[in-house]
C-alpha positions, 0 to 999 in steps of 0.5 A: 106279337103272339108266341109263334111269331116270337119263337120264329124270331128267336129260333127260326125254322120251317113252319108246317100248318096242320089241321090241329096244330102248327109245327116249327122245325127249328133250324138249330134243332128241336121242334115246337108244336102249338095246338090251335084253339078251336073255340074253347074258352081259355083261363082267366089271365093277362098279357101274353098268356091271355093272347096264347090261349085265345089263339092256342090250346097248349104247346110243346116247345123245343122238343118238350123242354116247355109244356104249356097246358091245354085247356080242357084235355091233353093233346096227343100225337098218335097215342102219345100224350104231348101236353097236360090239361090245365086240370091235370097239371093242377093235380100234379102240383097238388100231389107234389105239394106245390103251392102258388099264390091263391090268384094263380093257376098252374099252366106250364112245366119245364122238363126237370126244372120247374112248374109255372103258375099265371096270375088271374089278376096281373102279368106275373108268372110264378115258378116253383123249382122242382129240385129246390122248392125255390120260387121266382116271379117273372114279368112274362112268358117270353122272359122265361123262355128267353132265359132258357134260350140265353142259357142254351146260347151260352152253353153252345159258345165255342 
């Protein structure tokens, strides 16, 4: 299952297909955009992320809660940068002193929470908390997003 299908299963919404991206207006609020890969070779990675970069070239999920880096250049809507490029997110991490294992590359930012780096050799994704510097590992991209969805569901329970 690719990321768009998974998102629609977890947070249904109205899908709009544009020339450069797919936009989902989620029923419970917020939008997600997944930019289409137009034949650009993605980074060396495994699992869900390999599938993601084969189909897509960056994403902005749940109203900028998660930004998955685009391959070569940031994605824009009008004059507004929406995603980082992989090189820019690497530079951002370097500037903040974030260090990930040597077989990884930073690919995602969770607003105000963490940077994430994917392994080139396994399905592991490592996180670095922007406030505490704590590190965690995840088995999949879906697990990271599911953790956020679960937290939002708990917050919104009566």
